[in-house]
C-alpha positions, -999 to +999 in steps of 0.1 A: +000+003+001+016+032-012+020+063+015-003+087-010-030+063-002-029+066+035-017+098+033-041+114+011-072+096+033-055+106+071-049+146+056-091+144+046-102+131+082-082+154+100-096+184+076-130+173+081-132+160+112-120+197+124-137+217+103-175+200+108-162+187+145-142+214+157-121+177+169-085+171+163-073+139+148-042+118+154-038+087+138-032+056+159-015+023+149-012+012+111-025-027+108-023-051+077-051-073+075-062-102+051-096-113+047-123-100+073-118-066+090-130-060+130-160-038+124-180-014+152-218-003+158-213+020+132-198+011+098-197+031+061-182+018+031-173+040+000-164+024-027-136+046-058-132+037-092-106+049-117-069+047-116-077+029-082-103+010-074-116-007-040-137+006-011-127+020+018-144+009+057-151+038+083-162+019+117-171+043+144-185+030+178-222+041+186-212+062+215-187+086+193-215+078+163-237+099+184-214+126+200-204+133+162-241+139+153-249+162+185-216+180+179-231+181+142-270+193+144-271+204+180-294+176+191-290+148+215-294+116+197-299+082+219-299+058+189-288+053+156-317+061+133-322+075+097-311+104+107-278+098+123-272+070+097-274+095+069-253+124+088-227+095+092-226+087+060-221+125+047-192+124+066-175+096+052-187+112+018-165+146+025-138+126+039-137+106+007-143+132-018-114+152-004-091+125+000-099+117-036-093+155-044-058+146-026-048+117-048-048+141-076-015+156-063-003+118-071-017+121-107-047+093-098-076+101-117-105+091-093-145+089-082-164+074-054-194+060-053-225+068-027-214+056+007-230+021+022-243+027+056-243-005+081-253-004+117-252-035+138-236-054+162-210-075+135-179-090+147-161-085+110-162-078+073-155-093+046-141-071+017-135-078-018-098-068-016-073-096-002-054-071+020-060-036+036-044-009+055-064-002+085-057+029+107-069+034+143-078+073+143-080+091+181-103+122+187-116+133+222-148+116+219-137+085+205-119+066+182-125+047+150-106+034+122-106+037+087-096+004+064-082+009+028-088-013+002-071+001-029-054-014-055-041+006-087-064-005-120 
């Protein structure tokens, strides 16, 4: 996995979380995993097409998801409902769009497909690519991960 993939998504995540949520994001450990990916209660999958193909998986805990929406909407939420799912999908969509824009600096032309939000207590998700790079990220309201499943076309 090339550093430009990682840096593009990490930088986009930092920028969007700072702008939308006024949260700093610090990168934790990096792991390379094969096959099944551990997931959390709220997950968003973005497909990537073009010079790079694959998927990006954002995984959040329920508490972090509800706190993010509280910050964005100014409303206390108790459950992950359609409104919360939609807001979470939009955050991931904006991060993905910014990351794809960042990749143009490395001469990649890509696009993202609309996000798929998966809610529930899944132990693992299977993605099409064999290997993924999982980036743990930390904020003041919780930890989440971004799993990058990208290959060059």
